[in-house]
C-alpha positions in Angstrom: 11.2 89.4 158.5 8.0 87.8 156.5 4.7 88.3 157.3 2.9 84.9 159.0 0.3 82.9 157.7 -2.5 84.3 159.1 -1.5 87.8 159.3 -0.4 87.6 162.9 -3.9 87.4 163.8 -4.1 85.6 166.7 -6.4 84.1 169.1 -6.4 87.2 171.4 -7.6 89.4 168.4 -10.3 86.9 167.3 -11.4 87.3 170.8 -11.3 91.1 170.5 -13.4 90.6 167.5 -15.9 88.3 168.5 -16.4 90.0 171.7 -16.6 93.9 170.0 -19.1 92.5 167.6 -21.2 90.7 170.2 -20.8 93.7 172.8 -22.6 95.9 169.6 -25.3 93.7 169.1 -25.7 93.6 172.6 -26.1 97.5 173.5 -26.3 99.2 169.9 -28.7 98.5 167.6 -29.1 99.1 164.3 -32.5 100.8 165.2 -31.2 102.4 168.3 -28.3 104.5 166.4 -31.3 105.2 163.7 -33.0 107.3 166.8 -29.7 108.6 167.9 -28.9 110.2 164.9 -31.4 110.3 162.2 -34.3 111.5 164.8 -34.5 115.1 162.5 -34.7 114.6 158.5 -34.6 118.2 157.8 -32.4 119.2 155.4 -31.8 122.7 157.6 -31.1 121.0 160.7 -28.0 122.0 162.5 -25.0 119.8 162.5 -25.8 117.7 165.8 -23.1 115.8 167.7 -25.4 112.9 168.9 -23.5 109.4 170.8 -24.0 107.4 174.0 -21.2 108.6 176.4 -22.3 106.1 178.8 -21.6 102.9 176.0 -18.4 104.8 175.3 -17.6 104.5 178.9 -18.0 101.0 179.1 -15.7 100.1 175.9 -12.8 103.0 177.7 -13.3 100.5 180.5 -12.7 97.6 177.9 -9.7 98.9 177.3 -10.0 98.9 174.1 -8.8 103.3 173.6 -5.8 101.9 175.1 -5.0 98.9 172.9 -2.2 100.3 170.6 -0.5 102.8 173.4 3.1 101.1 173.8 3.2 98.9 177.5 5.6 101.4 179.2 2.5 104.5 178.7 0.0 102.2 180.1 -1.6 100.9 177.1 -2.0 97.1 175.6 0.3 97.1 172.8 -1.6 94.9 170.7 -0.8 94.6 167.4 -2.7 96.5 164.2 -3.9 93.2 162.8 -5.9 92.6 166.4 -6.7 96.7 166.2 -8.1 96.3 162.7 -10.4 93.5 163.7 -12.0 95.7 165.9 -11.8 99.0 163.4 -14.3 96.4 161.5 -17.0 95.7 163.6 -16.9 99.8 164.7 -17.7 100.1 161.5 -20.2 97.3 161.0 -22.2 98.7 164.1 -21.3 102.6 163.0 -21.1 103.2 166.2 -20.7 107.4 167.0 -17.5 107.7 168.8 -14.2 108.8 169.1 -12.4 106.1 168.9 -10.6 106.2 165.6 -9.1 109.5 166.2 -7.9 108.1 169.7 -6.2 105.2 168.1 -5.3 107.6 164.5 -3.3 109.8 167.7 -2.0 106.8 169.1 0.0 105.1 165.9 1.2 109.4 165.6 2.1 109.6 169.0 4.7 106.2 169.1 6.1 107.7 166.5 7.4 110.4 168.1 9.1 109.0 170.6 9.5 109.5 174.0 8.4 113.1 173.3 5.0 111.5 172.8 4.3 109.0 175.7 3.0 111.7 178.1 0.3 112.3 175.4 0.0 108.4 175.0 -0.5 108.1 179.0 -3.4 110.3 179.4 -5.1 108.4 175.9 -4.5 105.1 178.1 -6.2 106.8 181.6 -9.2 107.7 179.1 -8.8 110.6 177.3 -9.6 111.3 173.5 -7.8 112.7 171.0 -8.1 113.6 167.7 -5.7 114.5 164.5 -6.0 118.3 162.8 -3.4 118.5 160.2 -5.2 119.1 157.6 -5.2 122.5 155.6 -8.2 124.5 153.8 -7.9 122.7 150.2 -7.9 119.7 151.5 -5.2 118.0 150.9 -3.4 114.7 152.1 0.3 115.8 151.7 1.6 115.1 155.3 3.0 118.9 155.3 0.1 120.7 154.0 -1.3 122.2 157.6 -2.9 125.4 157.9 -1.3 125.9 161.6 1.9 128.1 162.1 3.9 128.2 164.8 5.6 131.1 167.1 7.3 130.7 169.9 5.1 127.1 170.9 2.0 129.0 170.3 -0.3 128.1 167.5 -2.1 130.1 165.0 -4.6 129.6 161.7 -7.1 127.2 161.0 -7.2 123.2 160.8 -9.8 121.7 158.4 -11.8 118.1 157.9 -10.8 117.6 162.1 -13.1 114.2 162.6 -15.3 114.2 166.1 -13.9 117.5 167.3 -16.3 117.6 169.4 -16.2 114.1 170.9 -12.0 114.5 172.0 -10.8 116.3 175.1 -7.2 116.5 173.1 -5.9 117.7 169.4 -2.6 116.6 167.8 -1.9 119.4 165.4 0.7 120.1 162.6 2.2 123.1 162.4 4.5 124.8 160.1 7.5 126.8 162.5 11.0 128.2 161.6 12.5 124.8 161.1 9.8 122.7 159.4 6.9 120.8 160.6 5.9 120.0 164.4 3.5 118.2 166.4 1.4 120.0 169.2 -0.7 118.2 171.7 -3.7 120.7 172.3 -6.6 120.6 175.2 -9.7 121.7 173.0 -10.9 123.4 175.6 -7.7 125.1 176.3 -7.7 129.3 175.4 -7.9 130.9 172.1 -9.4 126.9 170.3 -12.3 127.9 168.7 -14.7 124.3 167.5 -16.8 125.2 164.2 -19.1 122.2 163.8 -19.3 121.3 160.0 -22.4 120.7 158.0 -21.3 116.7 156.3 -23.4 114.3 154.8 -22.4 111.1 157.2 -24.7 111.4 160.3 -22.4 108.6 162.5 -19.6 111.4 162.2 -19.2 114.9 163.6 -16.5 116.8 161.5 -15.6 120.3 162.6 -12.4 123.1 161.6 -10.9 124.3 164.5 -9.3 127.8 164.6 -6.2 128.4 166.9 -5.8 132.3 168.0 -2.2 132.2 170.1 -2.9 129.2 171.7 -0.6 127.6 174.1 0.8 124.2 172.8 3.1 121.1 173.8 5.6 120.2 171.3 5.4 116.6 171.3 7.9 116.1 167.7 10.0 119.0 165.8 10.2 115.8 162.9 6.0 116.0 162.4 6.6 115.0 158.4 8.5 111.8 160.2 6.1 110.7 162.8 3.3 111.3 160.2 5.0 109.1 157.5 5.2 106.2 159.7 1.5 106.6 161.2 0.2 107.1 158.2 0.0 103.5 156.9 -1.8 102.4 159.9 -4.6 105.4 160.0 -5.2 104.2 156.5 -5.4 100.3 157.8 -7.7 101.2 160.2 -10.3 103.1 158.4 -10.3 100.5 155.2 -10.9 98.0 158.3 -13.9 99.7 159.2 -15.4 100.1 155.4 -15.0 96.7 154.7 -17.8 96.4 158.2 -20.0 98.8 157.2 -19.9 96.9 154.0 -20.6 93.7 155.5 -23.8 95.2 157.3 -24.5 96.8 154.0 -24.4 93.3 152.3 -26.0 91.1 155.1 -28.6 93.7 155.9 -29.8 93.6 151.5 -29.6 89.9 151.4 -31.9 89.4 154.2 -34.5 92.2 152.2 -33.9 90.3 149.5 -34.9 86.9 151.2 -38.0 88.7 152.4 -39.4 91.1 150.0 -42.0 89.2 147.3 -42.0 89.8 143.7 -44.2 87.9 141.0 -44.4 85.3 143.5 -40.9 85.0 144.6 -38.6 86.9 146.6 -36.2 89.2 144.9 -33.1 87.6 145.5 -34.6 84.5 143.2 -33.4 87.0 140.2 -30.3 87.2 138.9 -30.5 90.8 138.3 -30.6 91.1 142.0 -28.4 88.1 142.9 -25.5 88.5 140.7 -24.7 92.3 142.3 -24.6 90.9 145.3 -22.4 88.0 144.8 -20.0 91.1 143.0 -20.4 92.7 146.7 -19.2 89.9 148.4 -16.2 89.4 146.3 -15.3 92.9 146.7 -15.4 93.1 150.3 -13.2 89.6 150.6 -11.0 91.7 148.4 -10.8 94.4 150.5 -10.8 92.3 153.6 -7.4 90.3 152.4 -5.7 93.8 151.6 -7.0 95.6 155.4 -5.0 92.5 157.5 -2.4 92.5 154.5 -1.4 95.9 155.2 -1.9 95.2 159.1 0.2 92.6 159.1 3.1 94.1 157.5 2.8 97.5 160.0 3.5 94.9 162.8 6.3 93.1 160.9 7.4 94.3 157.4 7.7 98.5 158.0 9.5 99.1 155.1 6.0 97.7 152.6 3.9 98.7 155.1 2.8 102.2 153.1 2.4 100.1 149.8 0.1 98.0 151.5 -1.9 100.1 152.9 -2.5 102.4 149.8 -3.7 98.7 148.2 -6.2 98.2 150.9 -7.8 102.1 151.3 -7.6 102.1 147.6 -10.1 99.2 147.4 -11.7 100.3 150.6 -12.7 103.2 148.3 -13.8 101.8 145.8 -15.9 98.8 148.3 -17.5 101.6 149.7 -19.2 103.2 146.7 -20.0 99.8 145.4 -21.7 98.2 148.1 -23.1 101.8 148.6 -24.9 101.7 145.1 -25.8 97.8 145.3 -27.5 98.2 148.9 -29.8 101.3 148.1 -30.7 100.1 144.3 -31.7 96.5 145.6 -34.1 97.9 148.2 -35.7 99.5 145.8 -38.6 102.1 146.6 -37.9 102.0 150.3 -34.6 102.5 149.7 -33.8 106.3 149.6 -36.4 107.0 152.1 -35.0 108.3 155.6 -37.2 105.4 157.5 -35.0 102.9 155.8 -31.5 102.9 158.2 -29.9 102.1 154.8 -29.2 105.9 154.0 -27.4 105.5 157.3 -24.2 103.2 155.7 -24.5 105.2 152.2 -23.1 108.5 154.2 -21.2 106.6 156.5 -19.2 105.0 153.3 -19.5 107.7 151.3 -17.9 110.1 153.8 -14.9 107.1 154.6 -14.6 106.5 150.7 -12.7 110.3 150.5 -11.3 110.6 153.9 -8.0 110.4 153.7 -7.7 110.3 150.4 -9.7 108.2 147.7 -9.2 105.6 145.2 -7.3 107.4 142.6 -5.3 109.4 145.2 -4.2 105.7 147.1 -3.3 104.1 143.5 -1.5 107.0 142.0 0.9 107.2 145.8 1.0 103.7 145.2 2.8 103.8 141.6 5.2 106.4 143.1 6.4 103.8 145.1 6.3 101.0 143.1 7.6 103.0 140.0 8.8 106.4 140.5 7.4 109.8 140.6 7.7 110.1 137.2 4.4 107.9 136.8 
């Protein structure tokens, strides 16, 4: 099946994206974000988990958490191209919430077949979730877990778990005698300990989760296959989040360059300022095209989904770094101060740049697909 000309981004997808942008513009301005997550500037501050739970409940009522849940489990079953539009607006607002984690878990559970349907129903009903599949080395290899399972009980530690303190459920990968399996675990289950990590991103929280003889519900006995099917969607959604954040960085910087006066001209008058910002705009356009190409492939050409998703996340990781550096530098002396909103997005983008693999890692995987592992 070939991709449609509009990437499958139809009227419903456009309506979802537009309504999300209006929702955040009306309810969660950047100054509110700054007050929420950056009230304490001390380097020795304790890692916080600040987010607006009431606003999150409004998002749940709008059905955003169940967008990717199959209809058989009570969800809306919208295509990834539509969900990517929502992720883009989430990145633009930098709203702290477990939406991406829940969507990630949804795609993995959907790949588990009928065994994952009960967990999908819980997500459709409003429970939040995130993935706990990474080992201490931070390997993005799907079989590289730090958790073992014996008789359905989990022992070990999952690292780099995103928004662990915001969610109700964990989707955990664990080694068994037969390979890699996936388990559905409540965050408040006996034997689960969530230890926050100190990270640079103020809009997210991260933790490592310790499992000590935890009773867990198995949802797949072939975890590698389920994760392989779902990862293209996960990479694509993060790339969409990066794209939205980069658009905010560009727009905020263009606005500043148009109002800040120097030598009787606005900063935007000078080529040394406006040319790099045009380069940012071009890179965002490239990244956005790759994001929706990858989303459409996931929906219509699953055999090429991984290939296109690697392209999207590789481009997005570079866009995150470039847009962040230009936004800070173009703001001049105020750009690196705590009071300037720019640093919130800079830190979010640096976290996203490396999460689920940086540009070099994704291009190495892409080379393996295109020209073989000998590359």
